[in-house]
Every structure is written in C-alpha cells, then in structure tokens.
Jmol script that loads the backbone (N, CA, C; Angstrom):
load data "model"
ATOM      1  N   UNK A   1     125.177 136.871 122.619  1.00  0.00           N
ATOM      2  CA  UNK A   1     125.859 138.090 123.000  1.00  0.00           C
ATOM      3  C   UNK A   1     124.800 139.179 123.178  1.00  0.00           C
ATOM      4  N   UNK A   2     124.685 139.700 124.376  1.00  0.00           N
ATOM      5  CA  UNK A   2     123.657 140.727 124.601  1.00  0.00           C
ATOM      6  C   UNK A   2     124.011 142.033 123.898  1.00  0.00           C
ATOM      7  N   UNK A   3     123.006 142.634 123.309  1.00  0.00           N
ATOM      8  CA  UNK A   3     123.223 143.888 122.597  1.00  0.00           C
ATOM      9  C   UNK A   3     122.998 145.062 123.542  1.00  0.00           C
ATOM     10  N   UNK A   4     123.910 145.212 124.473  1.00  0.00           N
ATOM     11  CA  UNK A   4     123.884 146.302 125.441  1.00  0.00           C
ATOM     12  C   UNK A   4     125.265 146.930 125.476  1.00  0.00           C
ATOM     13  N   UNK A   5     125.423 147.900 126.326  1.00  0.00           N
ATOM     14  CA  UNK A   5     126.733 148.508 126.505  1.00  0.00           C
ATOM     15  C   UNK A   5     127.635 147.508 127.186  1.00  0.00           C
ATOM     16  N   UNK A   6     128.814 147.254 126.742  1.00  0.00           N
ATOM     17  CA  UNK A   6     129.624 147.888 125.710  1.00  0.00           C
ATOM     18  C   UNK A   6     129.574 147.197 124.353  1.00  0.00           C
ATOM     19  N   UNK A   7     128.827 146.108 124.236  1.00  0.00           N
ATOM     20  CA  UNK A   7     128.848 145.332 122.996  1.00  0.00           C
ATOM     21  C   UNK A   7     128.197 146.088 121.844  1.00  0.00           C
ATOM     22  N   UNK A   8     127.074 146.718 122.079  1.00  0.00           N
ATOM     23  CA  UNK A   8     126.335 147.391 121.006  1.00  0.00           C
ATOM     24  C   UNK A   8     127.148 148.483 120.307  1.00  0.00           C
ATOM     25  N   UNK A   9     127.774 149.426 121.025  1.00  0.00           N
ATOM     26  CA  UNK A   9     128.548 150.440 120.299  1.00  0.00           C
ATOM     27  C   UNK A   9     129.747 149.859 119.549  1.00  0.00           C
ATOM     28  N   UNK A  10     130.348 148.820 120.109  1.00  0.00           N
ATOM     29  CA  UNK A  10     131.469 148.178 119.418  1.00  0.00           C
ATOM     30  C   UNK A  10     130.991 147.572 118.110  1.00  0.00           C
ATOM     31  N   UNK A  11     129.870 146.862 118.141  1.00  0.00           N
ATOM     32  CA  UNK A  11     129.343 146.236 116.923  1.00  0.00           C
ATOM     33  C   UNK A  11     128.854 147.262 115.913  1.00  0.00           C
ATOM     34  N   UNK A  12     128.259 148.341 116.382  1.00  0.00           N
ATOM     35  CA  UNK A  12     127.801 149.388 115.463  1.00  0.00           C
ATOM     36  C   UNK A  12     128.985 149.950 114.680  1.00  0.00           C
ATOM     37  N   UNK A  13     130.076 150.229 115.368  1.00  0.00           N
ATOM     38  CA  UNK A  13     131.256 150.774 114.691  1.00  0.00           C
ATOM     39  C   UNK A  13     131.907 149.748 113.769  1.00  0.00           C
ATOM     40  N   UNK A  14     131.992 148.494 114.216  1.00  0.00           N
ATOM     41  CA  UNK A  14     132.597 147.453 113.385  1.00  0.00           C
ATOM     42  C   UNK A  14     131.769 147.213 112.121  1.00  0.00           C
ATOM     43  N   UNK A  15     130.476 147.029 112.282  1.00  0.00           N
ATOM     44  CA  UNK A  15     129.621 146.736 111.128  1.00  0.00           C
ATOM     45  C   UNK A  15     129.493 147.936 110.192  1.00  0.00           C
ATOM     46  N   UNK A  16     129.491 149.129 110.768  1.00  0.00           N
ATOM     47  CA  UNK A  16     129.488 150.331 109.938  1.00  0.00           C
ATOM     48  C   UNK A  16     130.752 150.437 109.092  1.00  0.00           C
ATOM     49  N   UNK A  17     131.873 150.056 109.701  1.00  0.00           N
ATOM     50  CA  UNK A  17     133.142 150.052 108.966  1.00  0.00           C
ATOM     51  C   UNK A  17     133.098 149.038 107.833  1.00  0.00           C
ATOM     52  N   UNK A  18     132.545 147.857 108.096  1.00  0.00           N
ATOM     53  CA  UNK A  18     132.403 146.852 107.029  1.00  0.00           C
ATOM     54  C   UNK A  18     131.623 147.421 105.843  1.00  0.00           C
ATOM     55  N   UNK A  19     130.497 148.026 106.131  1.00  0.00           N
ATOM     56  CA  UNK A  19     129.658 148.568 105.062  1.00  0.00           C
ATOM     57  C   UNK A  19     130.333 149.692 104.297  1.00  0.00           C
ATOM     58  N   UNK A  20     130.934 150.627 105.033  1.00  0.00           N
ATOM     59  CA  UNK A  20     131.586 151.772 104.401  1.00  0.00           C
ATOM     60  C   UNK A  20     132.772 151.344 103.540  1.00  0.00           C
ATOM     61  N   UNK A  21     133.653 150.545 104.106  1.00  0.00           N
ATOM     62  CA  UNK A  21     134.868 150.144 103.383  1.00  0.00           C
ATOM     63  C   UNK A  21     134.517 149.280 102.173  1.00  0.00           C
ATOM     64  N   UNK A  22     133.634 148.302 102.347  1.00  0.00           N
ATOM     65  CA  UNK A  22     133.306 147.439 101.207  1.00  0.00           C
ATOM     66  C   UNK A  22     132.618 148.232 100.100  1.00  0.00           C
ATOM     67  N   UNK A  23     131.753 149.164 100.469  1.00  0.00           N
ATOM     68  CA  UNK A  23     131.092 149.992  99.462  1.00  0.00           C
ATOM     69  C   UNK A  23     132.058 150.871  98.705  1.00  0.00           C
ATOM     70  N   UNK A  24     132.956 151.537  99.448  1.00  0.00           N
ATOM     71  CA  UNK A  24     133.929 152.419  98.798  1.00  0.00           C
ATOM     72  C   UNK A  24     134.905 151.647  97.921  1.00  0.00           C
ATOM     73  N   UNK A  25     135.396 150.513  98.433  1.00  0.00           N
ATOM     74  CA  UNK A  25     136.353 149.734  97.643  1.00  0.00           C
ATOM     75  C   UNK A  25     135.716 149.155  96.382  1.00  0.00           C
ATOM     76  N   UNK A  26     134.492 148.678  96.495  1.00  0.00           N
ATOM     77  CA  UNK A  26     133.865 148.095  95.297  1.00  0.00           C
ATOM     78  C   UNK A  26     133.477 149.163  94.281  1.00  0.00           C
ATOM     79  N   UNK A  27     133.188 150.373  94.757  1.00  0.00           N
ATOM     80  CA  UNK A  27     132.785 151.436  93.836  1.00  0.00           C
ATOM     81  C   UNK A  27     133.981 152.118  93.172  1.00  0.00           C
ATOM     82  N   UNK A  28     135.055 152.339  93.930  1.00  0.00           N
ATOM     83  CA  UNK A  28     136.154 153.170  93.424  1.00  0.00           C
ATOM     84  C   UNK A  28     137.425 152.411  93.069  1.00  0.00           C
ATOM     85  N   UNK A  29     137.457 151.102  93.235  1.00  0.00           N
ATOM     86  CA  UNK A  29     138.651 150.344  92.852  1.00  0.00           C
ATOM     87  C   UNK A  29     138.238 149.176  91.962  1.00  0.00           C
ATOM     88  N   UNK A  30     139.209 148.608  91.338  1.00  0.00           N
ATOM     89  CA  UNK A  30     138.979 147.429  90.502  1.00  0.00           C
ATOM     90  C   UNK A  30     139.599 146.192  91.150  1.00  0.00           C
ATOM     91  N   UNK A  31     139.691 146.201  92.484  1.00  0.00           N
ATOM     92  CA  UNK A  31     140.260 145.061  93.194  1.00  0.00           C
ATOM     93  C   UNK A  31     139.357 143.839  93.062  1.00  0.00           C
ATOM     94  N   UNK A  32     139.963 142.653  93.010  1.00  0.00           N
ATOM     95  CA  UNK A  32     139.141 141.441  93.045  1.00  0.00           C
ATOM     96  C   UNK A  32     138.356 141.379  94.356  1.00  0.00           C
ATOM     97  N   UNK A  33     137.231 140.713  94.331  1.00  0.00           N
ATOM     98  CA  UNK A  33     136.341 140.668  95.490  1.00  0.00           C
ATOM     99  C   UNK A  33     137.046 140.080  96.715  1.00  0.00           C
ATOM    100  N   UNK A  34     137.938 139.132  96.530  1.00  0.00           N
ATOM    101  CA  UNK A  34     138.629 138.524  97.664  1.00  0.00           C
ATOM    102  C   UNK A  34     139.507 139.544  98.379  1.00  0.00           C
ATOM    103  N   UNK A  35     140.207 140.392  97.633  1.00  0.00           N
ATOM    104  CA  UNK A  35     141.037 141.424  98.257  1.00  0.00           C
ATOM    105  C   UNK A  35     140.176 142.479  98.942  1.00  0.00           C
ATOM    106  N   UNK A  36     139.088 142.846  98.305  1.00  0.00           N
ATOM    107  CA  UNK A  36     138.157 143.788  98.928  1.00  0.00           C
ATOM    108  C   UNK A  36     137.633 143.221 100.235  1.00  0.00           C
ATOM    109  N   UNK A  37     137.287 141.960 100.219  1.00  0.00           N
ATOM    110  CA  UNK A  37     136.771 141.293 101.413  1.00  0.00           C
ATOM    111  C   UNK A  37     137.822 141.240 102.520  1.00  0.00           C
ATOM    112  N   UNK A  38     139.050 140.902 102.172  1.00  0.00           N
ATOM    113  CA  UNK A  38     140.125 140.837 103.168  1.00  0.00           C
ATOM    114  C   UNK A  38     140.406 142.207 103.789  1.00  0.00           C
ATOM    115  N   UNK A  39     140.497 143.227 102.956  1.00  0.00           N
ATOM    116  CA  UNK A  39     140.737 144.588 103.463  1.00  0.00           C
ATOM    117  C   UNK A  39     139.596 145.024 104.366  1.00  0.00           C
ATOM    118  N   UNK A  40     138.380 144.743 103.945  1.00  0.00           N
ATOM    119  CA  UNK A  40     137.207 145.104 104.738  1.00  0.00           C
ATOM    120  C   UNK A  40     137.213 144.394 106.086  1.00  0.00           C
ATOM    121  N   UNK A  41     137.514 143.111 106.089  1.00  0.00           N
ATOM    122  CA  UNK A  41     137.543 142.355 107.344  1.00  0.00           C
ATOM    123  C   UNK A  41     138.632 142.869 108.284  1.00  0.00           C
ATOM    124  N   UNK A  42     139.783 143.167 107.749  1.00  0.00           N
ATOM    125  CA  UNK A  42     140.888 143.660 108.581  1.00  0.00           C
ATOM    126  C   UNK A  42     140.539 145.019 109.182  1.00  0.00           C
ATOM    127  N   UNK A  43     140.031 145.927 108.358  1.00  0.00           N
ATOM    128  CA  UNK A  43     139.683 147.257 108.872  1.00  0.00           C
ATOM    129  C   UNK A  43     138.499 147.206 109.843  1.00  0.00           C
ATOM    130  N   UNK A  44     137.548 146.310 109.607  1.00  0.00           N
ATOM    131  CA  UNK A  44     136.438 146.135 110.538  1.00  0.00           C
ATOM    132  C   UNK A  44     136.917 145.645 111.891  1.00  0.00           C
ATOM    133  N   UNK A  45     137.834 144.681 111.889  1.00  0.00           N
ATOM    134  CA  UNK A  45     138.386 144.178 113.163  1.00  0.00           C
ATOM    135  C   UNK A  45     139.272 145.223 113.840  1.00  0.00           C
ATOM    136  N   UNK A  46     139.944 146.049 113.046  1.00  0.00           N
ATOM    137  CA  UNK A  46     140.712 147.154 113.640  1.00  0.00           C
ATOM    138  C   UNK A  46     139.781 148.136 114.342  1.00  0.00           C
ATOM    139  N   UNK A  47     138.639 148.434 113.736  1.00  0.00           N
ATOM    140  CA  UNK A  47     137.659 149.313 114.370  1.00  0.00           C
ATOM    141  C   UNK A  47     137.100 148.667 115.636  1.00  0.00           C
ATOM    142  N   UNK A  48     136.875 147.357 115.594  1.00  0.00           N
ATOM    143  CA  UNK A  48     136.423 146.622 116.777  1.00  0.00           C
ATOM    144  C   UNK A  48     137.432 146.812 117.904  1.00  0.00           C
ATOM    145  N   UNK A  49     138.714 146.595 117.602  1.00  0.00           N
ATOM    146  CA  UNK A  49     139.756 146.728 118.620  1.00  0.00           C
ATOM    147  C   UNK A  49     139.849 148.157 119.143  1.00  0.00           C
ATOM    148  N   UNK A  50     139.813 149.131 118.242  1.00  0.00           N
ATOM    149  CA  UNK A  50     139.911 150.534 118.644  1.00  0.00           C
ATOM    150  C   UNK A  50     138.755 150.919 119.561  1.00  0.00           C
ATOM    151  N   UNK A  51     137.538 150.554 119.190  1.00  0.00           N
ATOM    152  CA  UNK A  51     136.389 150.908 120.018  1.00  0.00           C
ATOM    153  C   UNK A  51     136.411 150.150 121.347  1.00  0.00           C
ATOM    154  N   UNK A  52     136.858 148.906 121.341  1.00  0.00           N
ATOM    155  CA  UNK A  52     136.984 148.134 122.576  1.00  0.00           C
ATOM    156  C   UNK A  52     137.940 148.824 123.543  1.00  0.00           C
ATOM    157  N   UNK A  53     139.107 149.221 123.047  1.00  0.00           N
ATOM    158  CA  UNK A  53     140.103 149.832 123.926  1.00  0.00           C
ATOM    159  C   UNK A  53     139.706 151.243 124.368  1.00  0.00           C
ATOM    160  N   UNK A  54     138.992 151.968 123.537  1.00  0.00           N
ATOM    161  CA  UNK A  54     138.486 153.290 123.959  1.00  0.00           C
ATOM    162  C   UNK A  54     137.465 153.118 125.082  1.00  0.00           C
ATOM    163  N   UNK A  55     136.548 152.174 124.920  1.00  0.00           N
ATOM    164  CA  UNK A  55     135.558 151.929 125.968  1.00  0.00           C
ATOM    165  C   UNK A  55     136.236 151.437 127.238  1.00  0.00           C
ATOM    166  N   UNK A  56     137.230 150.584 127.077  1.00  0.00           N
ATOM    167  CA  UNK A  56     137.953 150.092 128.250  1.00  0.00           C
ATOM    168  C   UNK A  56     138.678 151.226 128.965  1.00  0.00           C
ATOM    169  N   UNK A  57     139.301 152.109 128.227  1.00  0.00           N
ATOM    170  CA  UNK A  57     140.077 153.191 128.826  1.00  0.00           C
ATOM    171  C   UNK A  57     139.183 154.224 129.504  1.00  0.00           C
ATOM    172  N   UNK A  58     138.094 154.618 128.838  1.00  0.00           N
ATOM    173  CA  UNK A  58     137.277 155.714 129.357  1.00  0.00           C
ATOM    174  C   UNK A  58     136.111 155.286 130.250  1.00  0.00           C
ATOM    175  N   UNK A  59     135.553 154.112 130.020  1.00  0.00           N
ATOM    176  CA  UNK A  59     134.314 153.763 130.706  1.00  0.00           C
ATOM    177  C   UNK A  59     134.407 152.524 131.599  1.00  0.00           C
ATOM    178  N   UNK A  60     134.978 151.460 131.095  1.00  0.00           N
ATOM    179  CA  UNK A  60     134.963 150.184 131.823  1.00  0.00           C
ATOM    180  C   UNK A  60     136.361 149.577 131.905  1.00  0.00           C
ATOM    181  N   UNK A  61     137.156 149.977 132.881  1.00  0.00           N
ATOM    182  CA  UNK A  61     138.497 149.396 132.990  1.00  0.00           C
ATOM    183  C   UNK A  61     138.473 147.880 133.211  1.00  0.00           C
ATOM    184  N   UNK A  62     137.397 147.390 133.785  1.00  0.00           N
ATOM    185  CA  UNK A  62     137.285 145.950 134.047  1.00  0.00           C
ATOM    186  C   UNK A  62     136.376 145.249 133.035  1.00  0.00           C
ATOM    187  N   UNK A  63     136.409 145.712 131.787  1.00  0.00           N
ATOM    188  CA  UNK A  63     135.571 145.143 130.724  1.00  0.00           C
ATOM    189  C   UNK A  63     135.891 143.653 130.548  1.00  0.00           C
ATOM    190  N   UNK A  64     134.903 142.891 130.198  1.00  0.00           N
ATOM    191  CA  UNK A  64     135.045 141.447 130.066  1.00  0.00           C
ATOM    192  C   UNK A  64     136.056 141.083 128.980  1.00  0.00           C
ATOM    193  N   UNK A  65     136.904 140.123 129.300  1.00  0.00           N
ATOM    194  CA  UNK A  65     137.868 139.668 128.291  1.00  0.00           C
ATOM    195  C   UNK A  65     137.191 138.757 127.265  1.00  0.00           C
ATOM    196  N   UNK A  66     135.947 138.370 127.515  1.00  0.00           N
ATOM    197  CA  UNK A  66     135.216 137.538 126.550  1.00  0.00           C
ATOM    198  C   UNK A  66     134.973 138.258 125.232  1.00  0.00           C
ATOM    199  N   UNK A  67     134.932 139.586 125.266  1.00  0.00           N
ATOM    200  CA  UNK A  67     134.693 140.331 124.036  1.00  0.00           C
ATOM    201  C   UNK A  67     135.959 141.042 123.549  1.00  0.00           C
ATOM    202  N   UNK A  68     137.113 140.633 124.042  1.00  0.00           N
ATOM    203  CA  UNK A  68     138.362 141.262 123.614  1.00  0.00           C
ATOM    204  C   UNK A  68     138.568 141.024 122.113  1.00  0.00           C
ATOM    205  N   UNK A  69     139.328 141.904 121.462  1.00  0.00           N
ATOM    206  CA  UNK A  69     139.558 141.745 120.019  1.00  0.00           C
ATOM    207  C   UNK A  69     140.206 140.412 119.651  1.00  0.00           C
ATOM    208  N   UNK A  70     141.115 139.931 120.482  1.00  0.00           N
ATOM    209  CA  UNK A  70     141.771 138.647 120.186  1.00  0.00           C
ATOM    210  C   UNK A  70     140.748 137.520 120.260  1.00  0.00           C
ATOM    211  N   UNK A  71     139.919 137.532 121.298  1.00  0.00           N
ATOM    212  CA  UNK A  71     138.859 136.523 121.399  1.00  0.00           C
ATOM    213  C   UNK A  71     137.894 136.618 120.231  1.00  0.00           C
ATOM    214  N   UNK A  72     137.581 137.818 119.813  1.00  0.00           N
ATOM    215  CA  UNK A  72     136.639 137.993 118.698  1.00  0.00           C
ATOM    216  C   UNK A  72     137.181 137.360 117.420  1.00  0.00           C
ATOM    217  N   UNK A  73     138.475 137.497 117.179  1.00  0.00           N
ATOM    218  CA  UNK A  73     139.068 136.900 115.973  1.00  0.00           C
ATOM    219  C   UNK A  73     139.139 135.384 116.108  1.00  0.00           C
ATOM    220  N   UNK A  74     139.607 134.899 117.265  1.00  0.00           N
ATOM    221  CA  UNK A  74     139.765 133.455 117.454  1.00  0.00           C
ATOM    222  C   UNK A  74     138.412 132.747 117.388  1.00  0.00           C
ATOM    223  N   UNK A  75     137.429 133.271 118.101  1.00  0.00           N
ATOM    224  CA  UNK A  75     136.101 132.660 118.095  1.00  0.00           C
ATOM    225  C   UNK A  75     135.451 132.809 116.722  1.00  0.00           C
ATOM    226  N   UNK A  76     135.760 133.895 116.029  1.00  0.00           N
ATOM    227  CA  UNK A  76     135.156 134.157 114.728  1.00  0.00           C
ATOM    228  C   UNK A  76     135.849 133.499 113.553  1.00  0.00           C
ATOM    229  N   UNK A  77     136.930 132.747 113.773  1.00  0.00           N
ATOM    230  CA  UNK A  77     137.664 132.137 112.656  1.00  0.00           C
ATOM    231  C   UNK A  77     136.796 131.271 111.743  1.00  0.00           C
ATOM    232  N   UNK A  78     135.932 130.411 112.259  1.00  0.00           N
ATOM    233  CA  UNK A  78     135.088 129.648 111.326  1.00  0.00           C
ATOM    234  C   UNK A  78     134.214 130.556 110.445  1.00  0.00           C
ATOM    235  N   UNK A  79     133.674 131.621 111.018  1.00  0.00           N
ATOM    236  CA  UNK A  79     132.869 132.552 110.232  1.00  0.00           C
ATOM    237  C   UNK A  79     133.691 133.312 109.217  1.00  0.00           C
ATOM    238  N   UNK A  80     134.909 133.674 109.593  1.00  0.00           N
ATOM    239  CA  UNK A  80     135.805 134.375 108.670  1.00  0.00           C
ATOM    240  C   UNK A  80     136.122 133.484 107.476  1.00  0.00           C
ATOM    241  N   UNK A  81     136.455 132.233 107.744  1.00  0.00           N
ATOM    242  CA  UNK A  81     136.768 131.289 106.666  1.00  0.00           C
ATOM    243  C   UNK A  81     135.553 131.070 105.774  1.00  0.00           C
ATOM    244  N   UNK A  82     134.392 130.908 106.386  1.00  0.00           N
ATOM    245  CA  UNK A  82     133.167 130.722 105.616  1.00  0.00           C
ATOM    246  C   UNK A  82     132.876 131.923 104.722  1.00  0.00           C
ATOM    247  N   UNK A  83     133.073 133.130 105.247  1.00  0.00           N
ATOM    248  CA  UNK A  83     132.851 134.335 104.450  1.00  0.00           C
ATOM    249  C   UNK A  83     133.830 134.418 103.285  1.00  0.00           C
ATOM    250  N   UNK A  84     135.091 134.074 103.529  1.00  0.00           N
ATOM    251  CA  UNK A  84     136.094 134.126 102.460  1.00  0.00           C
ATOM    252  C   UNK A  84     135.785 133.137 101.344  1.00  0.00           C
ATOM    253  N   UNK A  85     135.087 132.065 101.677  1.00  0.00           N
ATOM    254  CA  UNK A  85     134.702 131.084 100.658  1.00  0.00           C
ATOM    255  C   UNK A  85     133.372 131.460 100.002  1.00  0.00           C
ATOM    256  N   UNK A  86     132.384 131.801 100.817  1.00  0.00           N
ATOM    257  CA  UNK A  86     131.022 131.959 100.303  1.00  0.00           C
ATOM    258  C   UNK A  86     130.765 133.299  99.617  1.00  0.00           C
ATOM    259  N   UNK A  87     131.279 134.384 100.153  1.00  0.00           N
ATOM    260  CA  UNK A  87     130.937 135.701  99.604  1.00  0.00           C
ATOM    261  C   UNK A  87     131.418 135.882  98.164  1.00  0.00           C
ATOM    262  N   UNK A  88     132.657 135.502  97.814  1.00  0.00           N
ATOM    263  CA  UNK A  88     133.030 135.628  96.393  1.00  0.00           C
ATOM    264  C   UNK A  88     132.130 134.811  95.464  1.00  0.00           C
ATOM    265  N   UNK A  89     131.718 133.631  95.910  1.00  0.00           N
ATOM    266  CA  UNK A  89     130.828 132.802  95.095  1.00  0.00           C
ATOM    267  C   UNK A  89     129.466 133.477  94.944  1.00  0.00           C
ATOM    268  N   UNK A  90     128.934 134.000  96.040  1.00  0.00           N
ATOM    269  CA  UNK A  90     127.630 134.671  95.997  1.00  0.00           C
ATOM    270  C   UNK A  90     127.688 135.903  95.099  1.00  0.00           C
ATOM    271  N   UNK A  91     128.746 136.701  95.226  1.00  0.00           N
ATOM    272  CA  UNK A  91     128.894 137.903  94.385  1.00  0.00           C
ATOM    273  C   UNK A  91     128.980 137.516  92.917  1.00  0.00           C
ATOM    274  N   UNK A  92     129.742 136.466  92.626  1.00  0.00           N
ATOM    275  CA  UNK A  92     129.872 136.020  91.241  1.00  0.00           C
ATOM    276  C   UNK A  92     128.522 135.566  90.683  1.00  0.00           C
ATOM    277  N   UNK A  93     127.762 134.834  91.471  1.00  0.00           N
ATOM    278  CA  UNK A  93     126.435 134.383  91.027  1.00  0.00           C
ATOM    279  C   UNK A  93     125.490 135.556  90.831  1.00  0.00           C
ATOM    280  N   UNK A  94     125.525 136.524  91.744  1.00  0.00           N
ATOM    281  CA  UNK A  94     124.661 137.692  91.613  1.00  0.00           C
ATOM    282  C   UNK A  94     125.002 138.514  90.377  1.00  0.00           C
ATOM    283  N   UNK A  95     126.285 138.661  90.102  1.00  0.00           N
ATOM    284  CA  UNK A  95     126.696 139.421  88.908  1.00  0.00           C
ATOM    285  C   UNK A  95     126.322 138.666  87.632  1.00  0.00           C
ATOM    286  N   UNK A  96     126.373 137.343  87.683  1.00  0.00           N
ATOM    287  CA  UNK A  96     126.044 136.525  86.519  1.00  0.00           C
ATOM    288  C   UNK A  96     124.545 136.631  86.176  1.00  0.00           C
ATOM    289  N   UNK A  97     123.704 136.679  87.191  1.00  0.00           N
ATOM    290  CA  UNK A  97     122.257 136.718  86.976  1.00  0.00           C
ATOM    291  C   UNK A  97     121.699 138.126  86.935  1.00  0.00           C
ATOM    292  N   UNK A  98     122.538 139.106  86.888  1.00  0.00           N
ATOM    293  CA  UNK A  98     122.105 140.510  86.896  1.00  0.00           C
ATOM    294  C   UNK A  98     121.510 140.907  85.570  1.00  0.00           C
TER     295      UNK A  98
END
end "model"
wireframe off; spacefill off
backbone 0.3
color backbone group
C-alpha cells in the first residue's frame, strides 16, 4: 500500500486514534485489556471510515474502492484476530516481568 495521498492521511488519523484511545483507556479505566483493545479497534476503524469519506467527498470522488472501510475490515480480519489473541498475552507477559 503506497504511503501517499489519500492513504497516508487516512492511516495517520487511524493510527493516531489507536494510540490516543488505548492510552486514555488504559490510564483512566480499569477495563480488561481485551475490552480496551476492542474499543480501540472499533474507534480506530471508525476514524478510518470518517477520514475516507471526508477525502472522498472533498477531494477524490472517484477514490479507489480498494481502500474502502469495508475492504479494510474484511482484508484485515486475520490481523484483527491475531491482535485479539496476541496483544493480551503480550501485555500480560510484560506486566509479569515488570
């Protein structure tokens, strides 16, 4: 995936949302890591969709459907499942060895 317009601004907003939400939830709530991860993933994908549709509306009406939010979720399902399995284990190990 080339890191150019429109992909780069979409990813910057999505990844920034992941960092912000996960940091705030882990610092200010006592939610289990799995719930924090799920909320973070959902809000990150919502930001992806919002930025995609803003770019489509204002800049590129004929934006590629390859990077549409639905495609991003469908293509990303193996990664989503892997994260839901691996990240709680990694966090638990890191907290154990702290």
